[in-house]
C-alpha positions as CSV (number, residue, x, y, z in Angstrom):
1,M,0.0,0.0,0.0
2,Y,2.9,2.4,0.8
3,D,5.0,1.2,-2.1
4,D,3.8,4.0,-4.3
5,I,5.1,6.7,-2.0
6,P,8.5,8.0,-3.2
7,A,11.3,8.3,-0.8
8,A,12.2,11.9,0.3
9,P,15.4,13.3,-1.0
10,R,18.2,13.9,1.5
11,D,18.2,17.6,0.9
12,A,14.4,18.0,1.5
13,E,13.3,20.8,3.8
14,L,11.5,20.0,7.0
15,D,8.1,21.5,7.4
16,P,8.4,24.1,10.1
17,H,5.0,23.1,11.6
18,W,6.0,19.4,11.9
19,S,7.3,19.8,15.5
20,E,3.9,21.4,16.4
21,L,2.1,18.3,15.2
22,Q,4.3,16.0,17.3
23,Q,3.0,14.8,20.6
24,S,2.4,17.1,23.5
25,P,3.8,16.3,27.0
26,S,0.6,14.4,27.8
27,G,1.3,12.0,24.9
28,V,-1.6,13.0,22.8
29,P,-0.9,14.9,19.5
30,L,-1.9,18.5,19.7
31,A,-3.8,18.3,16.4
32,Y,-6.1,15.7,18.1
33,L,-6.5,17.2,21.5
34,P,-5.5,20.8,22.1
35,P,-4.3,21.8,25.6
36,T,-6.7,22.7,28.3
37,M,-7.7,26.3,29.0
38,G,-5.8,27.5,32.0
39,G,-6.9,30.2,34.5
40,P,-10.2,30.9,36.2
41,Q,-13.4,30.2,34.3
42,S,-16.7,32.0,34.6
43,R,-19.4,30.6,36.8
44,W,-21.8,29.7,34.0
45,R,-19.1,27.7,32.2
46,R,-18.3,25.7,35.3
47,V,-22.0,25.0,36.0
48,S,-22.8,24.0,32.5
49,A,-19.7,21.6,32.4
50,V,-20.8,20.0,35.7
51,V,-24.5,19.7,34.5
52,L,-23.3,18.0,31.3
53,L,-21.0,15.6,33.1
54,V,-23.7,14.6,35.6
55,M,-26.2,14.1,32.8
56,L,-23.9,11.9,30.8
57,V,-23.0,9.8,33.9
58,T,-26.6,9.5,34.9
59,V,-27.8,8.4,31.5
60,T,-24.9,5.9,31.2
61,A,-25.6,4.5,34.7
62,G,-29.3,4.1,33.7
63,G,-28.2,1.7,30.9
64,V,-29.0,3.9,27.9
65,C,-26.6,3.6,25.1
66,L,-25.6,7.2,24.1
67,T,-24.3,6.0,20.7
68,Y,-27.7,5.6,19.1
69,G,-29.2,8.8,20.5
70,P,-32.5,9.6,22.1
71,A,-34.4,7.1,19.9
72,E,-33.3,4.2,22.1
73,L,-34.5,6.1,25.2
74,F,-38.0,6.6,23.6
75,E,-38.1,2.9,22.8
76,L,-37.4,2.0,26.4
77,L,-40.2,4.3,27.7
78,Q,-42.8,2.6,25.5
C-alpha cells in the first residue's frame, strides 16, 4: 500500500510546523486534543460543564446507550 510513495530526497526541507504536530507532554498529538484552557473560568461555564457531566454519567448509569441517541430512550419508555 505504501510502495507508491516515493522516498524523500536527503536535501528535503523539513516542514516548520512538523514539530507542532508532534506529541504534547501528555502523549496526545496537539492536532487531536488541544491543551486545556488555564486560568479561572466563569461561573456559567463551570456550572454547564458539571451539569453536562452529571447528565452523561446518569444516562450511562441508567443503561441507555448514548451511541444511538434519544431514539433508544424513547423505545425504552414505551
